[in-house]
C-alpha positions in Angstrom: 17.0 -3.6 -2.1 16.7 -7.1 0.2 18.9 -7.2 3.1 21.1 -9.9 2.3 21.2 -13.3 4.2 24.4 -14.3 3.0 26.3 -11.3 3.4 24.8 -11.3 7.5 25.4 -14.7 8.2 28.7 -14.8 6.6 29.6 -11.3 9.0 27.8 -13.6 11.8 30.6 -17.0 10.9 33.3 -13.8 11.1 32.2 -12.4 14.1 32.3 -16.2 15.5 35.3 -17.1 15.0 37.2 -13.4 15.5 35.8 -14.0 19.1 36.6 -17.4 19.9 40.5 -16.2 18.1 40.7 -13.8 20.7 39.2 -15.5 23.3 42.4 -16.0 26.6 42.5 -19.6 27.1 43.7 -19.0 30.0 41.9 -16.6 31.6 43.6 -16.4 34.8 46.8 -15.7 33.3 45.8 -13.8 30.3 46.7 -9.9 29.5 45.0 -7.7 29.9 45.0 -6.2 25.9 43.8 -9.5 25.2 41.2 -9.3 27.3 40.2 -6.0 26.7 40.3 -6.9 22.5 37.9 -9.9 23.7 35.2 -8.1 25.0 35.4 -5.5 22.2 35.1 -8.2 19.7 32.0 -9.8 22.0 30.1 -6.5 21.8 31.1 -5.7 18.2 29.4 -8.8 17.3 26.4 -9.0 19.6 24.0 -7.7 17.0 24.6 -10.7 15.2 22.5 -12.5 18.2 19.2 -10.8 17.8 17.5 -12.2 14.4 17.4 -10.3 11.2 13.2 -9.8 11.2 13.0 -8.4 14.8 15.2 -6.0 13.5 13.7 -4.7 10.7 10.5 -4.9 12.7 11.8 -2.7 14.9 13.9 -0.3 12.9 11.2 0.0 9.8 9.2 3.4 10.1 5.7 2.9 10.3 5.1 7.0 10.0 6.0 5.7 6.6 7.2 9.7 6.1 9.2 9.5 3.0 6.1 8.3 1.3 4.0 11.0 3.4 6.7 13.6 2.1 6.3 12.4 -1.4 2.5 12.7 -2.0 2.1 16.1 0.1 4.3 17.3 -2.8 3.0 15.4 -5.9 -0.7 15.1 -5.1 -3.1 17.7 -6.1 -6.6 17.3 -4.7 -9.6 18.2 -7.1 -13.0 18.9 -6.1 -13.1 19.5 -2.9 -11.0 16.3 -1.9 -13.3 14.0 -3.7 -10.7 12.9 -5.8 -6.9 13.6 -6.7 -4.2 14.5 -10.1 -0.6 13.2 -9.4 2.9 15.4 -10.7 4.2 12.4 -12.2 6.8 15.1 -13.6 7.2 15.5 -9.9 7.9 12.0 -8.8 10.5 11.7 -11.5 12.3 14.6 -10.1 12.5 13.1 -6.6 13.2 9.6 -7.9 15.9 8.9 -5.5 13.7 9.3 -2.6 11.1 6.8 -3.9 13.5 4.8 -4.3 14.7 4.9 -0.9 11.1 4.2 0.4 10.7 1.4 -2.2 13.9 -0.3 -0.8 13.0 0.6 2.8 9.9 -1.6 1.8 11.6 -4.4 0.2 14.0 -4.6 3.3 10.9 -6.2 5.6 11.4 -9.5 5.6 8.2 -12.0 6.2 9.3 -12.8 9.7 9.5 -8.7 10.7 5.9 -8.7 8.4 4.9 -11.6 11.0 5.2 -9.4 13.7 3.6 -6.0 13.2 0.3 -5.6 14.0 -2.6 -5.8 11.6 -3.1 -2.1 10.9 0.6 -1.7 10.4 0.5 -4.7 8.4 -2.8 -3.6 6.5 -1.1 0.1 5.6 2.0 -1.2 4.7 0.5 -3.4 2.0 -1.4 0.0 1.1 1.3 1.8 0.7 3.7 -0.3 -1.6 0.5 -0.9 -3.7 0.5 3.0 -4.2 4.3 3.6 -3.8 5.3 0.9 -6.5 2.3 1.6 -9.2 4.1 4.8 -8.9 7.9 3.7 -10.2 5.6 1.4 -12.7 4.7 4.7 -14.0 8.2 6.6 -13.9 9.6 3.5 -15.9 8.2 4.9 -19.3 6.5 8.1 -18.0 6.3 10.6 -20.1 5.7 8.2 -22.9 2.4 6.2 -22.0 -1.1 8.2 -22.0 -2.7 5.0 -19.7 -1.4 2.3 -17.5 -2.6 0.0 -20.0 0.0 1.2 -22.3 2.5 -1.0 -20.2 1.3 -4.3 -20.6 0.7 -6.2 -23.7 -1.2 -8.7 -26.2 -0.8 -11.6 -23.3 -0.2 -9.4 -20.5 -1.7 -6.3 -17.7 0.4 -4.6 -16.2 -1.0 -5.6 -13.0 0.4 -9.4 -13.8 4.0 -9.7 -13.7 6.2 -10.3 -10.3 8.7 -7.5 -10.7 8.3 -6.3 -7.0 11.1 -7.6 -4.3 8.6 -7.8 -1.5 8.7 -9.7 1.9 11.5 -12.2 0.5 10.3 -13.0 -3.0 9.0 -11.1 -6.0 5.5 -10.4 -6.3 2.9 -8.7 -8.7 0.7 -6.0 -7.9 -2.2 -8.1 -8.5 -0.5 -10.2 -5.7 -0.4 -7.1 -3.0 -3.9 -6.2 -3.7 -6.0 -9.7 -4.7 -3.6 -12.4 -2.4 -2.7 -10.2 0.1 -5.2 -7.5 0.9 -8.1 -9.1 -0.2 -7.4 -12.6 0.7 -10.7 -14.0 3.3 -10.3 -14.1 6.6 -7.3 -11.5 6.7 -8.8 -8.0 6.6 -11.6 -8.4 5.5 -12.4 -4.5 4.3 -13.8 -3.7 1.2 -12.8 -0.2 1.7 -9.2 -1.5 0.2 -11.2 -0.9 -2.8 -10.9 3.4 -2.5 -7.2 2.9 -0.9 -5.1 1.2 -3.8 -5.0 3.9 -6.8 -4.7 2.5 -10.4 -2.7 5.2 -11.7 -6.0 6.2 -13.7 -9.1 9.3 -13.7 -11.8 6.8 -13.0 -9.3 4.9 -9.6 -10.4 6.2 -6.4 -7.5 9.1 -5.4 -4.4 8.7 -4.7 -4.2 9.9 -1.2 -2.3 13.1 -0.1 -0.4 11.6 2.8 0.6 7.4 3.8 -1.4 5.4 5.5 -0.5 4.6 8.8 -1.5 2.4 11.6 -2.5 5.1 14.3 -5.3 6.3 11.4 -5.7 3.6 9.7 -9.3 3.3 9.9 -10.1 7.5 9.6 -8.4 7.1 6.4 -10.3 4.4 5.4 -13.3 6.2 6.5 -12.2 9.0 4.6 -11.6 8.2 1.6 -15.0 5.9 1.0 -16.9 9.4 1.7 -14.4 10.9 -0.8 -15.2 8.3 -3.6 -18.3 7.6 -2.6 -19.3 11.6 -2.8 -17.7 12.6 -6.1 -20.8 12.4 -8.7 -18.7 11.6 -11.5 -18.4 8.0 -9.9 -21.1 7.7 -7.9 -24.7 9.3 -8.8 -28.5 8.5 -9.0 -30.1 9.1 -11.9 -33.3 10.6 -11.1 -34.6 10.4 -14.7 -33.7 6.6 -15.6 -34.3 5.9 -11.2 -31.4 3.7 -10.9 -28.1 4.0 -9.6 -25.0 4.7 -11.4 -22.0 3.3 -10.1 -18.1 2.9 -10.5 -17.2 -0.3 -12.2 -15.4 -1.5 -9.2 -18.7 -2.3 -7.7 -19.2 -4.9 -10.5 -15.5 -6.1 -10.4 -15.2 -6.4 -6.7 -19.1 -6.4 -6.0 -19.0 -10.0 -4.1 -16.5 -8.0 -1.5 -19.4 -5.8 -0.8 -21.8 -8.6 0.0 -20.0 -11.2 2.3 -21.7 -9.1 5.8 -17.5 -7.9 6.3 -17.9 -4.4 8.3 -21.8 -5.0 8.4 -22.1 -4.5 4.8 -24.2 -6.9 3.0 -24.8 -5.9 -0.2 -24.6 -3.5 -3.1 -28.1 -1.6 -1.9 -27.4 -1.8 1.7 -23.9 -0.4 1.1 -25.4 2.8 -1.4 -27.9 3.5 1.3 -25.2 4.0 4.5 -24.0 6.6 1.5 -27.2 7.9 0.6 -26.6 11.6 1.2 -23.6 11.4 -0.6 -25.7 10.2 -3.8 -28.0 12.7 -4.2 -29.1 16.5 -2.9 -32.9 15.1 -3.1 -34.3 13.9 0.4 -37.0 12.1 -1.7 -34.2 10.4 -3.7 -31.8 9.8 -0.8 -35.2 7.9 1.3 -35.4 5.4 -1.8 -31.8 4.8 -2.0 -31.9 4.0 1.9 -34.6 1.4 1.2 -33.2 -0.1 -1.3 -35.7 0.5 -3.8 -33.4 0.6 -7.2 -31.9 -1.4 -10.2 -28.1 -1.0 -10.6 -25.8 0.1 -13.5 -21.7 0.4 -13.6 -20.3 3.5 -15.4 -17.6 3.1 -18.1 -14.2 3.1 -16.4 -12.0 6.0 -17.6 -8.4 4.8 -17.4 -6.6 7.6 -18.8 -3.4 8.1 -16.4 -4.2 10.4 -13.4 -1.3 12.9 -14.7 -2.0 16.5 -13.3 -0.4 17.7 -17.1 -3.8 16.4 -18.3 
């Protein structure tokens, strides 16, 4: 729920009028009672002197505690933390808590967001994407097998602008592609391992919220987890080629621009050679870049624990 600027403005005007009406016309002869009432009114209205955005900037919970609590209860780690599944039934039971968190996100104005640090903004957007994706799933759960079931013949579930955020209505695509991937802002290809599309082949939904104070370490860990999962990324020794997640096909350009020192998919793979194979010779080959790349099929099945 967005903060109501109309109500805030009306309240501020009411305070102003009340203060004027209570102000003693001649302070030298004003009664003690009227002077006390005037001071009480002025104090009560002082909060309206602060810009609305600044209020949200100082009160928003950058620890994202409500979201973290939900994730810790309803995300199940698999394969030693390489992947996860989600207890959507548990989220449904805790939906009031989820909606309270979504309302807190929606209550942040664009002015307040501009006052956040860069890591705070990035963490805010990643968490918003993941939390609103869970909410989207719950609109039809348990009667769906994939997030794609929420789309239509003419649209996919990432296109509709239904999310109240930063003073407007945005889509999941807007959060990911217009905000998080916008050139010259964050320029961080690791975001692809942080946002979760509620699907088996998608990088795991993290079991805690992303927070500005640990964001870099969290993003690194998400990358390591995804690259070490041989169901998603591995070297095919028989074929002599690297088999990568389809994500690297769709968003390959993000790994070719030199962001964070990553200039090519081969170079990115080389940084994670030890995760892609157990063979010392194959690891060396991956580091050298002497290989072709193929992309694996993408499993859009819902990442639900019930599977």
